[in-house]
Phi, psi and omega in degrees: 000147183280169185299320181298316178297316181302319183289333184271348181271141177290144175228140179298130174048038176070021180298155176277151174262023183298338182275006174275115183237054176212167183277173188291340183300334179267007183303314180293320178300315181291318179298318178297316178300313182297323178297317180292319180294322180298325177295319181286324184210091183302337183254020181296158180239148179250132177267315184195148175228122184205174174260130176218126182054033176088358182235162178291137170237123184237105182259115182214163178239125182294337181081209186272084178230164179290168185300320181295316178294322179297316179298314180297320178305307182286331174296319178297320178297314180300318179299315180295319178299318178295318181295332181300337179284002178241002185235129179297124180297332183274315188238350177088001179281166175305142188209177174216161181298131182227162183220146173262113182080170185296320181236026188270194182301139181246141176214154173266117188222150170286168183297324180294310180294323179299316180296317180298327185260004178065041175253154176235147179301143176278132179284140176284156176301129179081002181274139178265340181236164179289000000 
C-alpha cells in the first residue's frame, strides 16, 4: 500500500503499517476484513499482509477469544484471501491470476494492469484460451 493510504488508515495504538507488502487495489478488501476482525477480537494483532503466489496472505492472531470466535476469525481471513484472486492487486478492478514469463512472478491483475506490467493470464486446467 502506498504512503498516502498508510497514513489514512487507522492503526491500533499507533502501530506502523510497514508490514503491508501489497499494492493498493486490495485496500478495500483489507479494510473490510479488518473491520470484521475487529468486531470479533478488538485486540487482535497483525504480523504481516502481503502478496504471495498472486494472492493475499493475511497473517494475524485472534488473541484471547472463544473457540467459535477464533474459528470465524480465521474463516474471514481465508475468505478474503480467496476473494483476492478476483480483484486486481493494483487497481481493485475484476481480475484473474497472471504471470510474467512461463515460470515467473504471479499477481492477480486486470487486463489493463497486466498489459502495463507485461503479465499474461494463467490458463486454467483444461482451458484452451486465456
